[in-house]
N, C-alpha and C positions, 0 to 999 in steps of 0.2 A: 877200623871197624866200618862195615858197610850198612849198619842199621839205619842211619839217617835217610837212606834212599826210600825207606818205607814210611817216613814220618808224615808226609802231607796227608795221606788218607787217614792216618790215625788222628791227626789234628782236626780234620773235617768231621770225623765221627764224634769227637768230643764237643765240637762246636754245635752240632745238631742234636746232641743227646738230650733226651727228655729229663735227665737228671738236673739240667739247668735251663736257662732260657736265653734269649738273644738280646736282653737289655744290657746297656752299658751303664757305667757309673754316672754318666751325665743325664741319664734318663732316656736318651735316644735309643731306639731299638733297630737292630739289623732287620731289613726287610720291610720295616714300617716307616721309619724316619731316615734310614741309611740304606741306599741302594748298593748292595754287595753282590756282585755277580761272580760265580765260580767258573773260571775258564778251563778247569781241569788241569791235568798234569802235562807238562811239556815233555814230550818223548825225546829221550836222549839215546845216543848210539854208542857211547863210550869210545868216541873217536875225536879227532882234532876239530871236527865240525861242531861239537857241542858248545864250545865257547860262543861261536857266532849264532847258534840256535837260541841260546839264552839271551844274548845281546839283542838280537832281532825281536825276540818276544817282548822284552822290556820296552824297546823303542816303539813297537807297534801298539802296545797297550797305552803308552803315553800319548802317542799321536791320535789315538781314538778318543782322547779326552778323559781317560780314567786316571785315578791315583792308584797305581798298582801296589798290591800287598803280596809278597812272595813267601811261599813256604818252602824251606829247605828240607832235605839236602844239607850238605856241610857248607862251611863258610866260603869255600871256593866260589860259590855261585854269586857272591856279592860283587866280585870284580866284573864279570860280564854284564850283570844287571846295571851297575853304575855306568859302565861304558855305554849301554843302550840309552839310559836316561840322559847322559851328557850329550848325546847326539841331538836331543830335543831342547834341553834346558841350558846347555853349556855346562861348565864345571859346577858341581853341586857342593854343598856343605854336608858333613856327615856327623851324626850323633850315634856312637857305637858303644854298645854294652857287651862286655866280655871279660872273662877271667884272663884271657891272653891277648896281647896286642896284635897278633897276626901280621907282624911286620918283617918276618924272615926274608932275607934276600933270596935264599934258595934253601928250602928245607928238605934235607935228605935227597938232594938231586932233582927235586920237583919245584920249579919256581911258580907253578900254578896250583900248589897244594892249598889246603884249607888253612895252613899256617902263614900264607903269604899274600892274601888278597889286597891288604891295605898298602903293602909295599908297591904292588903293581899299580894300584889306583893312584897313589901319590906320584910315582915315577912318571906316569902318563899325563899328569895334570888334570885328571878327571874330577878332582876335588880341590877346592880352594882351602878348605878348613876341615880338620878332623879332630873331633873331641871323643876321647875314649874314657869309658866309665867302668869302674869295678875291677881294674887290672890288679892282679896279685901274683904274677909269674914273670916279672920283668927281669930278664937276664941281660948280660952286658951287651950282647949283639943287638937285641931289640931296643935297648936304651939308646944305643948309638943311632939306630935307624929312626927312632922317635925324634932325636935331636936333628938328624939329617933332614927330616921332612917337616919339622916344626909342629909335631903332634902335641895337642893339648891333652894332658893325661890326668884324670882324677883316679888315683890309685885307691884301692879299697881301704888301705890303712888310714886314709884321711878323708873318707867319704862323708859328705853331707849333701842331701838332696838339693837344698836351696843354694848350694855353692857351685853346682854343675853349670858351666856356661852353656847356653842354648844358642847355637848359631842361627843366623837369620836365613830366610828362604834364598834360594831353593834348597830345602833341607831334606835329607834322606836319613832314615832311622834303621839301624841294623842291630838286631837283638840276638846274640848268641846265648842260648839258654844256659850255658855253663857260667855265664855271668852271675847267675843265681847260686846261692849256697846249695849244696847237694841235698840239704834238708828240705828245700822247697822244690827242687828239680833233680831227682835222682836219675832220670832217664836221659843221661848224656854220656858221651864216650869218655870224657876226661873230667873226673871229679876233682874240684878244687875247693877245699874247705875255706870258710871265712868269707863267703861271698854276700851278695845282695839278697834282700828279701823281695818278694813280689811287690810289696808295698813300696819299697825303695824305688824300683823302676817306675811304677805308676806315679809316684810323687814327682819324678823328674819329667816324664812325658806329659803329665797333666799341666806342666808349666809352659808348654809350647803354645805360643800365641799366633805365630805366623803359619802360612800354609806349608804342607809337606808335599814332596813330589813322589814319595813312595816309601816303602819299608819292607824289611824282611824279618822273619823269625826262623832261625836256623839251628842246626846241630842237635835237634831232638833225636834220640836213639831209643825207639820203642823196645828194643831187646834188653835194655838195662832199666826199664821203668818199673815202678812198683804200683800195681793197681791202676795204671793209667793216669797217675796224678800229674805227671809232667805234661801229658797231652792236654789236660784240663788247664794247666797254667798257660801253655802255648795258645790255646783257644781264647783264654781270657785276654792275653796280650793282643791277639788279632782283633777282638772286639773293641778294645780301647784304642788301638791304632786306627781302626776304621772310623771310630767316633771323632778322633782328632782330625782325620782327613776330611770328614764331612763338615765338621764345625768350622774349620778354618779355610 
């Protein structure tokens, strides 16, 4: 499904809607206490150059002194983003929320698909530590891959927010919206029942005490949403991630 390509503008619209405001749960407000600059969409060409275009964008934002927050797009984008950040920070640590581990060695003939970014990241040594939260689709291949790469996995069946390990800086946060139960986020391409609540994710990320080097919110599919509710969830997560970046 190609719906996630139209997600960034829909998330922006939810973020600026007068149905809500720009205050975060900490009390800090975007535009008042938190400087959040929208650099627009990165134009892609559906060619092999797109990987480097994303990587260079991530690297440039970081070198400019920003803590970049990225709006996907599908989860493929996390691989070049992390590659760009690692050019500046060296290998990072990753806190990853998802229904799926995205560790396939080669999914349906495409090693760069949205099902494989964390296999590529770990193979290249772009991350020292990977903590995955909310997983509930772990097949035999991905289990082997997790063992191969030393992934720390908090599966949904044993989830408790206060038990999720928080890696130290340099920390990158990746939120696939299908980590959430479809009741909270119906606007995703792959519905996986039995997932996290919005509060579950917030309870984890609010425990972060160190600095973060960036974050992404990916896999929103507006074509499957109901009354824009998933866009509002994505915008909420953007606000809270911005507050964490500014506070720390």
